[in-house]
C-alpha positions as CSV (number, residue, x, y, z in Angstrom):
1,M,-56.0,2.0,0.7
2,A,-54.0,4.3,-1.8
3,L,-54.6,4.0,-5.4
4,T,-51.5,3.8,-7.8
5,L,-52.6,5.4,-11.2
6,R,-50.5,6.7,-13.9
7,W,-50.9,8.9,-17.1
8,G,-50.6,7.0,-20.4
9,T,-51.2,6.6,-24.2
10,V,-53.6,3.9,-25.8
11,T,-51.0,2.5,-28.4
12,A,-53.1,-1.1,-29.3
13,V,-56.7,-2.7,-29.3
14,T,-56.2,-6.1,-29.1
15,Q,-59.8,-7.1,-28.3
16,R,-62.9,-5.3,-28.4
17,L,-66.0,-6.8,-27.1
18,D,-68.9,-5.3,-25.8
19,E,-68.3,-5.6,-22.2
20,L,-64.5,-5.9,-22.2
21,I,-61.7,-4.3,-24.4
22,R,-58.0,-5.3,-24.1
23,C,-55.4,-3.1,-24.8
24,T,-52.1,-1.8,-24.3
25,V,-51.2,1.3,-23.0
26,D,-47.4,2.6,-23.7
27,G,-46.9,-1.1,-24.8
28,T,-48.3,-2.4,-21.3
29,E,-51.3,-4.6,-21.3
30,C,-54.3,-3.3,-19.7
31,I,-58.3,-4.2,-19.7
32,A,-60.8,-1.8,-19.8
33,Y,-64.6,-2.4,-19.0
34,P,-66.1,0.5,-21.8
35,R,-69.8,0.2,-19.5
36,Q,-67.8,1.9,-17.4
37,T,-64.9,4.0,-19.0
38,G,-66.6,4.6,-22.5
39,S,-64.9,3.6,-25.5
40,V,-61.4,3.0,-25.8
41,E,-59.3,4.2,-29.1
42,V,-55.6,4.2,-30.1
43,G,-54.2,7.4,-28.9
44,D,-56.7,8.2,-26.0
45,T,-54.8,9.8,-22.9
46,V,-55.8,7.7,-20.1
47,L,-55.4,6.9,-16.4
48,V,-54.5,3.5,-15.5
49,N,-54.7,1.6,-12.2
50,T,-51.1,-0.5,-12.3
51,Q,-51.1,-1.3,-8.4
52,A,-51.9,-5.3,-9.0
53,Q,-49.3,-5.5,-11.6
54,D,-46.6,-3.4,-9.4
55,L,-47.2,-5.7,-6.5
56,E,-47.1,-9.2,-8.8
57,L,-50.2,-10.0,-7.6
58,G,-52.2,-12.9,-8.2
59,S,-54.7,-10.4,-10.2
60,G,-51.6,-9.0,-11.9
61,G,-50.2,-9.2,-15.4
62,F,-51.8,-6.2,-16.9
63,D,-53.2,-2.9,-16.0
64,V,-56.9,-1.5,-15.4
65,L,-58.0,1.7,-17.2
66,Y,-59.3,3.6,-14.6
67,A,-60.4,6.4,-16.6
68,N,-60.5,7.9,-20.2
69,M,-59.3,11.5,-20.4
70,T,-60.2,11.7,-24.4
71,R,-63.8,10.2,-24.8
72,G,-64.8,9.3,-21.1
73,L,-65.8,12.0,-19.1
74,G,-69.0,13.0,-19.1
75,L,-70.9,9.7,-19.2
76,L,-74.4,9.6,-18.2
77,P,-75.8,6.9,-15.9
78,P,-78.4,4.4,-17.2
79,P,-82.1,5.7,-17.3
80,S,-83.7,4.9,-14.0
81,A,-80.6,4.1,-12.1
82,H,-80.5,4.8,-8.2
83,V,-78.4,2.5,-6.4
84,M,-75.0,3.0,-6.3
85,A,-72.3,0.5,-7.0
86,L,-69.0,0.2,-5.1
87,P,-70.9,3.1,-3.2
88,Y,-68.6,6.2,-1.7
89,T,-65.5,4.9,-3.4
90,P,-63.7,6.5,-6.5
91,S,-65.5,4.3,-8.6
92,Q,-69.0,4.5,-7.6
93,S,-71.6,4.4,-10.3
94,A,-75.1,4.1,-10.6
95,A,-76.8,0.9,-11.6
96,V,-80.1,-0.4,-12.5
97,C,-81.1,-3.2,-10.0
98,V,-83.8,-5.9,-10.4
99,E,-84.8,-4.8,-6.8
100,E,-86.1,-1.5,-8.3
101,H,-88.2,-2.5,-11.2
102,D,-88.7,-5.9,-11.3
103,Q,-91.4,-8.7,-9.9
104,L,-89.5,-11.0,-7.4
105,A,-90.7,-14.3,-6.6
106,N,-91.9,-15.0,-3.2
107,D,-89.8,-18.3,-2.7
108,L,-88.0,-20.8,-5.1
109,G,-90.4,-23.7,-5.1
110,G,-87.6,-26.2,-5.0
111,M,-85.5,-24.8,-7.6
112,P,-82.1,-26.2,-7.6
113,V,-78.7,-23.7,-6.9
114,V,-75.5,-24.9,-7.3
115,C,-73.3,-23.2,-4.9
116,C,-69.2,-23.0,-6.0
117,G,-66.5,-21.7,-4.0
118,L,-64.5,-21.3,-7.2
119,H,-64.9,-20.0,-10.8
120,S,-63.1,-22.7,-11.9
121,Q,-65.7,-25.1,-10.9
122,V,-68.4,-23.2,-12.7
123,P,-67.7,-25.0,-16.1
124,P,-67.9,-28.4,-15.1
125,V,-70.8,-27.5,-13.0
126,F,-72.4,-26.3,-16.3
127,G,-71.2,-29.5,-18.4
128,G,-73.2,-31.8,-16.0
129,I,-76.1,-29.4,-16.3
130,G,-75.8,-29.8,-20.0
131,A,-78.3,-27.8,-22.7
132,G,-81.9,-27.9,-22.7
133,V,-82.8,-26.1,-19.4
134,R,-82.5,-22.5,-18.5
135,V,-79.8,-21.6,-16.4
136,A,-78.5,-18.3,-14.9
137,Y,-75.4,-17.7,-13.1
138,V,-74.8,-15.1,-10.1
139,Q,-71.7,-14.1,-9.1
140,L,-70.7,-13.3,-5.7
141,A,-67.9,-11.7,-4.0
142,G,-64.6,-13.0,-3.5
143,G,-62.9,-13.1,-6.8
144,A,-63.2,-10.5,-10.0
145,L,-65.7,-8.1,-9.2
146,P,-66.9,-7.2,-12.7
147,V,-68.6,-9.8,-14.3
148,A,-67.4,-8.8,-17.8
149,F,-63.8,-10.2,-16.8
150,S,-64.9,-13.8,-17.4
151,D,-63.9,-15.1,-20.5
152,T,-65.7,-18.5,-18.9
153,I,-69.2,-17.3,-18.7
154,R,-68.6,-15.7,-22.4
155,T,-67.9,-18.9,-23.7
156,L,-70.9,-20.6,-21.7
157,K,-73.2,-17.9,-23.3
158,T,-71.8,-19.2,-26.6
159,R,-72.3,-22.6,-26.2
160,R,-75.9,-21.8,-25.0
161,L,-75.5,-23.6,-21.8
162,L,-75.8,-20.0,-20.2
163,E,-78.5,-17.7,-20.5
164,T,-78.3,-14.5,-18.3
165,A,-75.4,-13.7,-15.7
166,I,-76.6,-11.4,-12.3
167,A,-74.0,-9.5,-10.5
168,V,-74.5,-9.4,-6.8
169,S,-73.1,-6.3,-5.1
170,P,-70.2,-5.6,-4.9
171,C,-70.0,-7.5,-8.1
172,H,-71.1,-5.6,-11.1
173,D,-71.3,-4.9,-14.9
174,G,-73.5,-8.4,-15.4
175,D,-76.2,-8.6,-17.9
176,M,-78.5,-8.0,-14.6
177,Q,-77.8,-6.3,-11.0
178,A,-79.3,-7.2,-7.8
179,V,-78.0,-6.0,-4.4
180,T,-78.5,-9.5,-2.6
181,V,-77.9,-12.7,-3.5
182,A,-81.3,-13.2,-2.2
183,S,-83.1,-11.0,-4.8
184,A,-80.9,-12.3,-7.8
185,L,-82.4,-16.0,-6.8
186,T,-85.9,-14.7,-6.7
187,W,-85.4,-12.4,-9.6
188,A,-84.3,-16.0,-11.6
189,K,-87.2,-17.8,-10.1
190,A,-89.8,-15.2,-11.7
191,R,-88.5,-15.1,-14.8
192,G,-88.6,-18.6,-14.8
193,F,-85.0,-20.3,-14.9
194,N,-84.7,-24.0,-14.1
195,V,-81.5,-23.4,-12.3
196,V,-79.5,-21.0,-10.9
197,V,-75.3,-21.4,-10.4
198,C,-73.7,-19.3,-7.9
199,G,-70.2,-18.5,-7.9
200,I,-67.0,-16.2,-7.3
201,G,-65.2,-14.4,-10.0
202,Q,-61.8,-15.7,-11.0
203,G,-58.9,-14.6,-9.2
204,I,-59.7,-15.2,-5.6
205,A,-57.8,-13.4,-2.9
206,G,-56.1,-16.2,-0.9
207,T,-55.8,-15.5,2.9
208,G,-54.7,-18.4,4.2
209,S,-57.8,-19.0,6.2
210,A,-60.1,-21.7,6.3
211,F,-62.8,-18.9,6.4
212,G,-62.0,-17.6,3.0
213,H,-63.7,-15.7,0.4
214,G,-64.9,-18.6,-1.5
215,G,-66.4,-21.2,1.2
216,M,-68.0,-18.2,2.6
217,A,-69.5,-17.1,-0.7
218,V,-70.9,-21.1,-0.4
219,S,-72.3,-21.0,2.8
220,E,-74.2,-17.3,1.9
221,A,-75.8,-19.1,-1.4
222,T,-76.7,-22.1,0.3
223,N,-78.3,-20.5,3.4
224,A,-80.4,-18.4,1.3
225,T,-81.4,-20.8,-0.8
226,A,-82.3,-23.0,2.1
227,A,-84.3,-19.9,3.3
228,L,-85.9,-19.3,0.2
229,G,-87.5,-22.9,-0.3
230,G,-84.8,-24.0,-2.8
231,R,-82.8,-27.0,-3.1
232,A,-79.2,-26.0,-2.5
233,V,-76.6,-28.3,-4.1
234,V,-73.2,-27.7,-3.1
235,A,-69.9,-28.1,-5.6
236,V,-67.7,-29.7,-3.4
237,R,-63.7,-28.4,-3.7
238,Y,-61.7,-31.5,-4.1
239,S,-57.9,-32.2,-5.3
240,G,-57.0,-35.7,-6.1
241,A,-53.9,-37.7,-4.6
242,D,-51.6,-36.1,-7.0
243,A,-52.3,-32.4,-6.5
244,R,-49.6,-31.0,-4.5
245,D,-51.0,-28.4,-2.2
246,R,-52.8,-27.3,1.0
247,H,-56.0,-28.2,-0.8
248,R,-55.2,-31.8,-1.4
249,G,-58.5,-34.0,-0.4
250,V,-61.5,-32.1,0.5
251,S,-60.6,-28.4,0.8
252,H,-60.9,-26.8,4.6
253,H,-63.1,-24.3,2.6
254,T,-66.0,-26.7,1.7
255,L,-65.8,-28.1,5.0
256,S,-65.9,-24.4,6.5
257,A,-68.6,-23.4,4.2
258,L,-70.8,-26.7,5.4
259,R,-70.0,-25.8,8.9
260,L,-71.7,-22.4,8.6
261,T,-74.6,-23.6,6.5
262,L,-77.7,-23.7,8.7
263,G,-80.2,-25.0,6.2
264,Q,-80.8,-28.2,4.1
265,R,-78.4,-28.8,1.1
266,D,-77.3,-31.5,-1.0
267,V,-73.4,-32.2,-1.0
268,A,-73.2,-33.9,-4.5
269,W,-70.3,-36.7,-4.6
270,P,-68.8,-38.4,-7.5
271,S,-70.1,-42.2,-6.7
272,E,-66.6,-43.4,-8.2
273,L,-64.5,-41.7,-5.4
274,G,-64.2,-42.8,-2.5
275,R,-66.2,-41.2,0.2
276,D,-64.7,-38.4,2.6
277,E,-66.1,-39.1,6.0
278,A,-65.5,-35.2,7.0
279,L,-68.3,-34.2,4.4
280,G,-70.9,-36.1,6.8
281,D,-74.4,-37.1,4.4
282,V,-73.6,-37.2,0.2
283,V,-75.5,-37.4,-2.4
284,A,-73.9,-39.9,-4.7
285,V,-73.6,-39.1,-8.4
286,D,-72.6,-41.2,-11.1
287,V,-70.0,-38.9,-13.3
288,E,-69.3,-41.9,-15.9
289,G,-68.6,-39.6,-19.1
290,W,-68.0,-36.4,-17.4
291,Q,-65.0,-35.6,-19.7
292,D,-67.0,-36.0,-23.1
293,A,-69.9,-33.7,-21.6
294,C,-67.3,-31.1,-20.6
295,S,-65.2,-30.9,-24.2
296,G,-64.9,-27.7,-25.6
297,L,-65.2,-25.9,-22.0
298,P,-62.5,-24.1,-20.1
299,L,-61.3,-26.7,-17.7
300,R,-58.0,-25.3,-15.7
301,H,-57.4,-24.6,-12.1
302,M,-54.4,-23.4,-10.6
303,G,-52.4,-24.2,-13.6
304,R,-53.9,-28.2,-13.9
305,G,-56.4,-29.4,-16.1
306,P,-58.1,-32.6,-16.5
307,A,-55.1,-35.0,-17.0
308,E,-53.3,-33.5,-13.9
309,D,-56.4,-33.4,-11.2
310,P,-59.4,-34.9,-13.0
311,W,-61.5,-35.2,-9.7
312,F,-61.5,-31.3,-9.3
313,F,-63.4,-31.4,-12.3
314,A,-65.5,-34.0,-11.7
315,T,-66.5,-33.6,-8.6
316,A,-67.9,-30.4,-9.5
317,F,-69.5,-31.9,-12.2
318,A,-71.4,-33.9,-9.9
319,A,-73.3,-30.7,-8.7
320,G,-74.6,-30.1,-12.2
321,R,-75.5,-33.4,-13.0
322,H,-77.3,-33.7,-9.7
323,A,-78.9,-30.6,-10.3
324,R,-80.0,-31.2,-13.4
325,A,-81.6,-34.5,-12.2
326,L,-83.7,-32.8,-9.3
327,L,-85.7,-31.1,-12.5
328,G,-87.0,-34.7,-13.5
């Protein structure tokens, strides 16, 4: 796996956040993660990774800042950090992990955990959960690894629907870092969270296999939740009859995830939608009013919004609403 790097000069900074900077390098769009590379200023000499854009991949459209040669060398790791993120790669860095310093719960005590296979399911799930409860988001591998890349997560925090985002290795750059999903879940339980939502970052790599990243993330989260005494709620990936792709109906990724799920799980399903026998037993959920509940949230999947594929979002919403109902 060869890196494709080039020298450049920062010619503009177009957005500056604590965890993400959007800039241009010699006129080409670029993103930087300042908690890894240090701050970025106009005129800085930088190294950028151009490979995704060069190959016109789904994760392309911009370069990624690899190193800031002007002000990003000699950065110190966080105090008390001993676990390496992305170990033995050119991007390895030390991270403070919950396993090292924090108390973890022995079990989840029935805590609902919603398991998503796509990042685009996350907003309607949170719409279904609603406000007034403490919710943590746990990001698993399969899409973008930096949690900081997600504008969705920032929006959910702004709306006060999400309190804390936890990155599970190899994901990184969240509010908290965990080595495993089990640790992330038990950390959230110990901190008094009511619900956890698990999912992958945006920009999933499509492999064409039924055992692709999203489905396997669902089975991993579901199995960990069941083994730890939580209540796993599966968000079904579903596209309506108007969707013209191979994921029409119940996606084969969801069916593969359920096939690999060993413990108890609730498969949330809109009561207004005709049942799909391939799913087996489901929990029927009334999703009336889901559009209003999700108003203002970023609802977009494969170029389609609620008008083009309403059941994709309504089905994810059902999982969130069911998780909220489990709280009593």
